[in-house]
N, C-alpha and C positions, 0 to 999 in steps of 0.2 A: 503493500499500499504506500510505503514511504517513496519507492521508486516511481510510481505512478503519479504521485503528487508532484515530485520533482519535474517530471516530464511535462506535466500540465503547466506548471509554473514557468517552465522555460519556454514553451510554445506560446503561452499567453503573454509572457513578457516580451518576447522577440516580435510576436505579431502586432501586439499594441503599439511598440516602439516605431516599427516599420509603417504603420497605418498612420502614426501621428507625423512622422517625417514625410510622408507622401502628402498628407493633408496640408502640412505647413510649406511645402514647397510651391504647391500650385498657386494659392493666393498671393504669396509673397512675390513670386516671380511675375505675376500679372500687375501688381501694384508697382513693382519697380520699373517695369517698362512704361507704364502709365505716367509715372513721375519723370522719367527720362523725356519723355515726349512733350510734356508741359515744359520743362526746363529748357528744351531747345527752343520751343517757340518763344519763350520769354526772353532768351538770349538774342534772337533774331531782333525782336523788339527793341531791346536796350541798345543794340548796335545800330539801328535806324534811328533812335532818339539822339545819339552821341555826334553824329556827323554834323548837324546843323551847329553844335556848340563850339566847333573848332574855328569858326569864322571869327575875325578880329573885331573889335568894337566899332569901327568906322564901316565895316562890311567889305572893304577892298583890302586885298592882299598886296597888290602892286599899284603904284601911282599910274594913272593914266598916260603920263608922258612915256612911261617905260615901253609900251607898246609901239609907239612912234619910233622909239630908238632902235628897238628890235628889227622893225620894217626897214629902217635906214641900213642897219648893219648886214642884213639879209641880202638887200639889194647890192651893197658893195661887194658882198661875197660872190654873188652870180656874176657880177662884172669882172671879178678877179682882182679887185683893188684892195681887199680886206686882207690886212697882214696881222700875225701874231706879235704879241708884245716883245719878247726877249730875242727871239731868233730872226724875226722879220720874215718869215716864210708865209707863203700864201694860205689862208684859211679855206678849206675844202668841205668842212663838216658843219652842216646847219647848227648842231648843237653847240659847237664852239663858237660860232658867230652870236648865238643867243647868250652865251655865257660872257662873251666880251660886252655885249650891250648891257647886261645886267651889271657887271663889274663897273663900267663907267657910270652908270646911274647911281651905284652905291657911293661912289666917290664924290658925286655932285650932291648927295645927302637926300635923294628921292627915296619915297617909301618902297623899299624892296626887302623881301625876307633876307636874313643873313644866308651866306654860302654854306651849305652843309659840309663841304669838302675842306674848308679851311681848319686848320688845327688852332686851338686856342692857348 
């Protein structure tokens, strides 16, 4: 009789614990995926809200005269008249022409963001 009780206790103990584990996994798994889905959607909303806050107080990042200077430098580059500073070589890259225009406007004191490539 003692061996029969031990066998039933073992089977009932293992059976009930596996039933509890199975029951606990299913709802928790569903809840976790539901929470993740809500977090992703709220993260997208938060990212969308942050982008307008990056604008400066006056609303413009560059002075309007900067665009005219860039146009002039690009025109010179296409004509082959634009030269780089130290070496005096012809500028053939449009990005370099824009960089030259921005640097000149910074020296004049126009509203232009600081150069991210310069070391402090």
